[in-house]
C-alpha positions as CSV (number, residue, x, y, z in Angstrom):
1,M,-0.2,28.4,5.1
2,A,3.1,29.6,6.6
3,A,1.3,32.1,8.8
4,W,-1.1,29.3,10.0
5,K,2.0,27.4,11.1
6,L,4.0,30.2,12.5
7,A,1.4,32.1,14.5
8,P,0.8,29.5,17.2
9,A,4.4,28.6,17.6
10,L,5.5,32.2,18.0
11,A,2.5,33.0,20.3
12,C,3.7,30.3,22.7
13,G,7.3,31.7,22.8
14,N,9.1,29.4,20.4
15,T,11.6,30.2,17.7
16,V,10.9,28.6,14.3
17,V,12.6,27.2,11.3
18,L,10.4,27.2,8.2
19,K,11.3,25.1,5.2
20,P,8.9,25.7,2.3
21,A,8.4,23.4,-0.6
22,E,11.3,23.7,-3.1
23,T,8.8,25.0,-5.7
24,T,7.5,27.8,-3.5
25,S,10.5,29.2,-1.8
26,I,10.2,32.7,-3.2
27,T,7.0,33.4,-1.4
28,A,8.6,32.3,1.9
29,L,11.5,34.6,1.4
30,H,9.0,37.5,0.8
31,L,7.5,36.6,4.1
32,A,10.9,36.8,5.8
33,Q,11.2,40.3,4.4
34,I,7.8,41.3,5.8
35,L,8.8,39.9,9.2
36,Q,12.0,42.0,9.2
37,E,10.1,45.1,8.3
38,A,7.7,44.4,11.1
39,G,10.6,44.4,13.6
40,L,10.7,40.7,14.5
41,P,14.1,40.1,16.2
42,D,16.7,38.2,14.2
43,G,16.7,34.4,14.7
44,V,13.0,34.2,15.8
45,V,11.9,33.0,12.4
46,N,14.5,31.3,10.2
47,I,13.7,30.2,6.6
48,V,15.7,27.4,5.1
49,T,15.2,26.5,1.4
50,G,15.9,23.2,-0.2
51,A,14.5,19.8,-1.3
52,G,14.0,16.6,0.5
53,E,17.5,16.3,2.0
54,T,17.2,19.7,3.6
55,G,13.9,18.6,5.2
56,R,15.4,15.4,6.4
57,A,18.2,17.3,8.1
58,L,15.8,19.5,9.9
59,V,13.6,16.5,11.0
60,E,16.6,14.6,12.4
61,H,18.3,17.6,14.1
62,A,18.6,17.1,17.8
63,D,17.6,20.7,18.7
64,V,14.2,20.5,16.9
65,D,11.5,19.7,19.5
66,K,8.3,20.0,17.4
67,L,7.5,19.3,13.8
68,A,4.5,20.6,11.9
69,F,4.1,19.3,8.3
70,T,1.8,20.1,5.5
71,G,2.1,17.8,2.5
72,S,1.5,14.4,1.1
73,T,0.4,11.4,3.1
74,E,3.4,9.4,1.9
75,V,5.9,11.9,3.3
76,G,3.7,12.2,6.5
77,K,4.1,8.5,7.1
78,L,7.9,8.8,6.7
79,L,8.0,11.6,9.2
80,A,5.9,9.6,11.7
81,K,8.4,6.8,11.4
82,S,11.4,9.1,11.7
83,V,10.3,10.6,15.1
84,A,8.9,7.4,16.6
85,G,10.7,6.7,19.8
86,S,12.0,10.3,20.1
87,K,10.7,13.1,22.2
88,K,9.8,15.2,19.2
89,R,6.2,16.3,18.9
90,L,4.5,16.0,15.5
91,T,1.4,17.3,13.9
92,L,0.5,16.4,10.3
93,E,-1.8,18.1,7.8
94,L,-1.9,15.7,4.9
95,G,-3.7,15.2,1.7
96,G,-7.5,15.2,1.3
97,K,-10.1,14.0,-1.2
98,A,-13.0,16.0,0.2
99,A,-16.6,15.0,-0.7
100,H,-19.5,17.2,-1.4
101,L,-22.8,15.5,-0.7
102,V,-25.6,17.2,-2.7
103,F,-29.2,16.2,-1.8
104,E,-32.3,16.8,-3.9
105,D,-33.6,19.4,-1.5
106,A,-30.3,21.4,-1.5
107,P,-30.1,25.0,-2.8
108,I,-28.7,23.9,-6.1
109,D,-27.3,27.2,-7.3
110,Q,-25.6,27.8,-4.0
111,A,-24.3,24.2,-4.0
112,V,-22.8,24.7,-7.5
113,E,-21.0,27.8,-6.4
114,G,-19.7,26.0,-3.3
115,V,-18.4,23.1,-5.5
116,I,-16.7,25.5,-7.9
117,S,-15.0,27.3,-5.1
118,G,-14.1,24.1,-3.4
119,I,-12.4,22.7,-6.6
120,F,-10.9,25.8,-8.2
121,F,-9.8,28.0,-5.2
122,N,-6.1,28.6,-5.4
123,Q,-5.9,26.5,-8.6
124,G,-6.8,23.4,-6.5
125,H,-3.6,23.7,-4.5
126,V,-5.6,23.2,-1.3
127,C,-5.4,20.3,1.1
128,C,-9.2,20.3,1.7
129,A,-10.2,21.0,-1.9
130,G,-13.7,19.6,-2.5
131,S,-12.9,17.5,-5.5
132,R,-15.3,14.6,-5.0
133,L,-18.9,15.2,-5.7
134,L,-21.8,12.8,-4.9
135,V,-25.2,13.9,-6.1
136,Q,-28.6,12.4,-5.4
137,E,-29.9,10.9,-8.7
138,S,-33.1,13.0,-8.9
139,V,-31.1,16.2,-9.3
140,F,-28.0,14.8,-10.9
141,P,-28.8,16.0,-14.5
142,Q,-29.6,19.5,-13.2
143,V,-26.4,19.7,-11.2
144,I,-24.3,18.5,-14.2
145,H,-26.0,21.1,-16.5
146,K,-25.3,24.0,-14.1
147,L,-21.7,22.9,-13.4
148,R,-21.1,22.7,-17.2
149,D,-22.4,26.3,-17.6
150,R,-20.5,27.6,-14.6
151,I,-17.2,25.9,-15.7
152,A,-17.5,27.5,-19.1
153,T,-17.4,31.0,-17.5
154,L,-14.1,30.4,-15.6
155,R,-11.2,32.6,-16.8
156,V,-7.8,31.1,-17.1
157,G,-4.9,33.6,-17.0
158,D,-2.3,35.5,-15.1
159,P,-2.7,34.7,-11.4
160,L,-1.7,38.3,-10.5
161,D,-4.7,39.6,-12.5
162,K,-7.7,40.1,-10.2
163,N,-10.0,39.0,-13.0
164,T,-8.4,35.6,-13.3
165,D,-10.3,32.6,-11.8
166,I,-7.6,30.0,-12.5
167,G,-3.9,30.9,-12.5
168,A,-0.7,28.9,-12.9
169,I,0.1,25.3,-11.9
170,N,2.7,25.0,-9.2
171,S,5.3,23.1,-11.3
172,K,5.7,21.0,-14.4
173,P,5.8,17.7,-12.4
174,Q,2.5,18.7,-10.8
175,L,1.0,19.3,-14.3
176,E,2.1,15.9,-15.4
177,K,0.5,14.3,-12.4
178,I,-2.8,16.1,-13.0
179,R,-2.7,15.0,-16.7
180,A,-2.0,11.4,-15.7
181,L,-5.0,11.4,-13.3
182,V,-7.3,12.9,-16.0
183,D,-6.2,10.4,-18.5
184,A,-6.7,7.5,-16.1
185,G,-10.2,8.8,-15.3
186,V,-11.1,9.0,-19.0
187,S,-9.7,5.5,-19.7
188,E,-11.9,4.2,-17.0
189,G,-15.0,5.5,-18.7
190,G,-15.3,9.0,-17.3
191,E,-16.3,12.0,-19.3
192,L,-13.9,15.0,-19.4
193,I,-15.5,18.5,-19.0
194,Q,-13.2,21.5,-19.3
195,T,-13.2,25.2,-20.2
196,R,-12.7,26.1,-23.8
197,C,-10.3,29.0,-23.6
198,R,-7.0,30.3,-25.0
199,L,-4.1,30.1,-22.5
200,P,-1.8,33.1,-22.2
201,S,1.2,32.8,-24.5
202,A,3.6,32.9,-21.5
203,A,1.8,29.9,-19.9
204,T,3.8,26.7,-19.5
205,G,1.1,24.8,-17.7
206,F,-2.4,23.7,-18.8
207,R,-5.3,23.7,-16.3
208,R,-7.8,20.9,-16.4
209,A,-11.3,22.1,-15.4
210,S,-12.5,18.6,-14.3
211,S,-10.8,15.3,-13.5
212,P,-12.7,12.0,-13.1
213,A,-9.9,10.6,-11.0
214,S,-11.5,10.0,-7.6
215,R,-9.0,8.2,-5.4
216,E,-6.1,10.6,-4.7
217,P,-5.7,14.4,-4.4
218,S,-4.4,16.0,-7.6
219,R,-3.3,19.3,-6.2
220,G,-4.9,20.8,-9.3
221,A,-8.2,22.4,-10.3
222,G,-10.1,19.2,-11.1
223,G,-12.8,17.1,-9.6
224,N,-15.1,14.2,-10.2
225,I,-18.8,13.7,-10.0
226,R,-21.1,10.7,-9.8
227,P,-24.8,10.1,-8.9
228,G,-25.8,8.6,-5.7
229,A,-28.8,6.4,-5.0
230,Q,-32.4,7.7,-4.5
231,R,-32.0,7.8,-0.7
232,D,-30.8,10.1,2.0
233,D,-27.8,8.0,2.9
234,L,-25.4,9.3,0.2
235,P,-22.1,8.5,2.1
236,H,-22.9,4.7,2.0
237,A,-24.8,4.5,-1.3
238,G,-23.2,1.9,-3.5
239,R,-20.0,2.0,-1.6
240,S,-17.9,-1.2,-1.6
241,D,-15.2,-2.0,1.0
242,R,-12.5,-1.2,-1.6
243,A,-14.1,2.2,-2.2
244,R,-14.1,2.9,1.5
245,E,-10.4,2.0,1.7
246,Q,-9.6,4.3,-1.3
247,H,-11.3,7.3,0.5
248,A,-9.1,7.2,3.5
249,L,-8.1,10.9,2.9
250,R,-10.8,12.5,5.0
251,L,-9.7,16.0,5.8
252,S,-13.0,17.7,5.1
253,A,-16.5,17.3,3.6
254,G,-19.5,19.4,2.6
255,V,-23.2,18.6,3.0
256,W,-25.8,20.5,0.9
257,T,-29.5,20.2,2.0
258,D,-32.2,22.5,3.3
259,K,-33.1,20.1,6.1
260,G,-31.4,20.7,9.4
261,S,-32.2,17.2,10.7
262,K,-30.5,15.7,7.6
263,I,-27.4,17.9,8.2
264,F,-27.0,16.6,11.7
265,K,-27.6,13.0,10.5
266,M,-25.0,13.2,7.8
267,V,-22.4,15.0,10.0
268,S,-22.7,12.2,12.6
269,K,-21.9,9.6,9.9
270,L,-19.2,11.4,8.0
271,R,-15.7,10.7,9.3
272,A,-13.8,13.8,8.3
273,G,-11.8,16.4,10.2
274,V,-14.2,19.3,9.2
275,V,-17.7,19.1,7.8
276,W,-19.4,22.2,6.3
277,A,-23.1,22.6,5.8
278,N,-24.4,24.6,2.8
279,T,-21.0,26.3,2.4
280,Y,-17.4,25.2,1.9
281,N,-13.9,26.2,2.9
282,K,-15.0,28.7,5.5
283,F,-12.8,28.9,8.5
284,D,-13.1,30.3,12.0
285,P,-9.6,30.9,13.4
286,T,-10.9,30.0,16.9
287,S,-12.1,26.6,15.8
288,P,-9.8,23.5,15.4
289,F,-9.0,22.2,12.0
290,G,-7.3,18.9,11.1
291,G,-7.5,15.6,9.5
292,Y,-8.9,12.1,10.1
293,K,-7.4,8.7,9.2
294,E,-4.7,9.2,6.5
295,S,-5.3,13.0,6.3
296,G,-3.1,13.5,9.4
297,F,-3.5,14.1,13.1
298,G,-3.3,17.1,15.4
299,R,-5.3,20.3,15.2
300,E,-4.6,23.9,14.2
301,G,-6.6,26.9,15.2
302,G,-8.0,28.0,18.6
303,V,-6.7,26.6,21.8
304,H,-6.2,23.2,20.2
305,G,-3.7,24.7,17.9
306,L,-1.6,26.2,20.7
307,L,-1.2,23.1,22.8
308,P,1.4,21.2,20.7
309,Y,3.7,24.2,21.1
310,V,3.8,24.3,24.9
311,R,5.2,22.0,27.6
312,L,2.8,21.5,30.4
313,A,4.4,20.8,33.8
């Protein structure tokens, strides 16, 4: 993600201050070493570590002209308030609760693999993780069966081992949040499905393979699934006004169907920053990527991602 943020800023002739999350500072420092070895002049990329107070100092510093933030919707709202009335530019890539819409005519095996990748890639630490699954009723039992079988094959272990499917959680507080969401989903009547495996003895976190919590991103490898009505309009099937408000985190979505006309119909109705058809989490660096509603604003990638870093006369 750091490269995603740094590249357009540097390409447009800016110097950069990067503040990683306090739980991931070591990887950012490794990046600094790589940049030094590549011959980047001193002072072009500066890495400052710390928690919230450090971030606040950077945001409020008079010499900072542009802010690019990836993180929670709550913090994004605070940043928007902080720069309001100033000349600072701001782009926000915030949380997502991406939906997979699986229709009865979808390539089911392909859809299951896409759902697994969307939920478990990078241990679920992905803004556009596809952790909300809505399946047409006629194929719901089949999809559930195949997901159960596929989840049972996932390997939990050392994230540096190339054979590992699910590695370590980011931090203990993140683990506790995931557990709380799982417990809330179960208490509301959801069924928990998870891998049966022994964790490595050195592990301090426990990965949930499925979470019924469907209203906020967990930043963990968990998702929820429910059936939709027997119709082709899955995005609006059985949706109340309250449910629509809860799903304001619309960074991305996926549509699974063999019919091209249905793809275009659904894409025109889905209000999300990016919508994939019969695939998921595939990016073209020349295409813009960004959120919708409470998933942020501004775009990254392509020409759209360069514009916030230049001043046009």
